[in-house]
N, C-alpha and C positions, 0 to 999 in steps of 0.2 A: 745512883748516877755516878759516873766516874769522870773526873776532870783532871787536867794536868796539875791544877792548883790544890785540889782537895783530896785526891786519891779516891779510893772506893768508899762509898757511903754504906753504912750498915743497913741491912734489909729490914723492912717493916714486916708485919704479919701479912700473909697472903702472897709472899714472894716478891712484892714490889719493893724497890729501894726506898729508903726514907725520903729521898729527894728524887723527883721525877718530872720531866718536862713533857707535856702532852700537847700534840697538835691536833686540833679538830678542824674538819673540813665539811662544808656544805657544798657539794659539787654542782656544777651547772656549766652549760656551754656558752652562755652569755654573761653570767655573773657567778663568780666563785667566792664564797665566804670562807674565811679562815680565822681561827682563834688559837692562841698559844697560852697555856697556863703553866705555872710552876707549882708543883705540889711538894710541900715540906711537912711531912707528918700529916696532920689533919688540916693544915693551913693551905689555902689555895689563893694564888696571886695571879693577876692578869699581866702578861708580858706584852702581848700585841693582839689586836683584832682589827680586821678590815675586810673589805670586799673588792675584788678585782673585776672590772668590767672589760669584756672583750668585744671587739667590733663585730656587729652582725653582718657587716659587708664582707668580712673575711671568709675564705673557704673554711669548711668545717674542719678539715685536717690541720689548717693553720691555727685554728683556735685550740685544737687538742694539743698542738705543740706548745702554744702559749701557756696552757694550763700546766703542762709538764714542767716548763721552765720556771713558772712562778712558784710551784710547789717546791722545787729544788732550792729556789732562792730563800724561801721561808725556812726550809730545813737547815740550809747552810748558815742562816742568820742566827737561829736559836738552838740548833743541835738537839731537837727533841728526841726522846727515847721511844715514843709510841705515837701512832697515828690512829685517831678515832674518826670514822667517816660515816656520814648519814647514808643508810642503805637506800637503794632505789625503791620508789613506791610504784604501785601498779595503777595505770590509768587507761583510759580508752584510746588515747592517741599513741599508737604503736611507734610511730616515727620519733616522737618526743621521748618516749621511753628508751629507745635505742640510742639516741644521742646522749641522753643523761647517763646511760650505762657506760658509754664510751668515755665520757668525762670522768666518771668515777674510777674506771679502770686505769686511765692515764694517771690520775692522782695517786692511786695505789702503786702503780709501777714506779713512779718517782720515789715514793717512800721506800719501796723494796730495794731500789737501787742504792739508797743510803743506809740500808740495813735496819730499818725501823720495823717493829712489830706492828701489825695492822689488825683492826677489828671494826666491824660494821654494827650500827645500831639503827633499828627501825625508827621512823619519826615519832610514832606513838610512844615507843619505849623512852625516847629522849624527853618528850614532854612530861611523861609520867614521872620520870626520875627527877626532873627539875621542879615541877609544880605540884605533883601528886595527881594530876589530871591528864590523861592521855589525849584529851580533846582540847587542851588549852590553846589559846590564841598565841600568835607570835609575840604580841605585846605583853601578854601575861608571862611568857617565858623570859622576855627581856627584863621585866620588872623583878622577877625572882633572882635573876643573875646579878642585879644591882646589889641585892642583899647578900647573896652567897659570896660574891667576890669583894664586897666592901669597897666599891668604887663609886665616885660621884657621878661619873658619866661613862656611857658605853657608846660605841658607834651607832649612828642613826640607822644604818642599813640593817634590815632584819636578816640579810644573808650572813652578815658578820656575827650577829648575836645567835643565830641558829648554829653556826659553826662552834661558837664558844659553848653553847649548850651541849653539843655532842662531846666536846672535850671534858666538860664537867660531869656529864653522864658517865663517861668512861672512868673517871676518878671515883665516882660513887659506886661503880660496879666492882671496884677493887682490883682491876687490871689482871684478872686471872686468865692469862693468855701466854702462849710461848713467847720467849724473848730471844730472837735470833742473834742479837748482839747487845753488849752493854752500852754502846754509844753508836750513834750514826757515823757511818764512814769507817767503821772498824773492819778488820780483815776477816772477822769470823763469819757473819752472815748466816743464811739459811743452811749452807753446806756444813758449817761447823756445828750448828744446832742439831742437824739430823745425825751427824756422826756421834755427838755426845748424848743424844737421846733417841736411840734406835727404837725404844718401846713406844715412842709417841708417833711413829710413822705407820700409817695404815697401808698394808701391802695387798 
């Protein structure tokens, strides 16, 4: 991670810097959970976690705009290096799936606008990573996060703890993913990444 105060941190194994801020998001059109963690070597610290509720009376497009704005606000507040987001699950209600997919896409678009690297994780993968059980309950996931993060209290809303779980899952995965820029808001972005890594582009 690079900051004006500290300069460039030395890279750890696997290509990730020794310090890294990860934003995790549990997308939704009515409630969006988010969690931000700071990784310093093998140490993981909680920076912020909460859930944002959107008015069900608002038009769907207005809620999508609100999601976009809130994600940008969190990014500008913490300057994360990477976004980990829960992937869409398949259900019987097609309309609900479409709306959830739009919410996820808007959150990803906000992250890309700030130059963050983005990765998705399936819900079962997240639960397996945190608890060792892909069918764990939300309460079991939250209980394990207490231990992993070493905090006395976590947000009561499971949307927030689910988002934190996605961020921690990404940390455990090692972050083996393309890094379009060293810091959010940099001038590099995907264009610079592609120019510098032509072998990583499928034509």
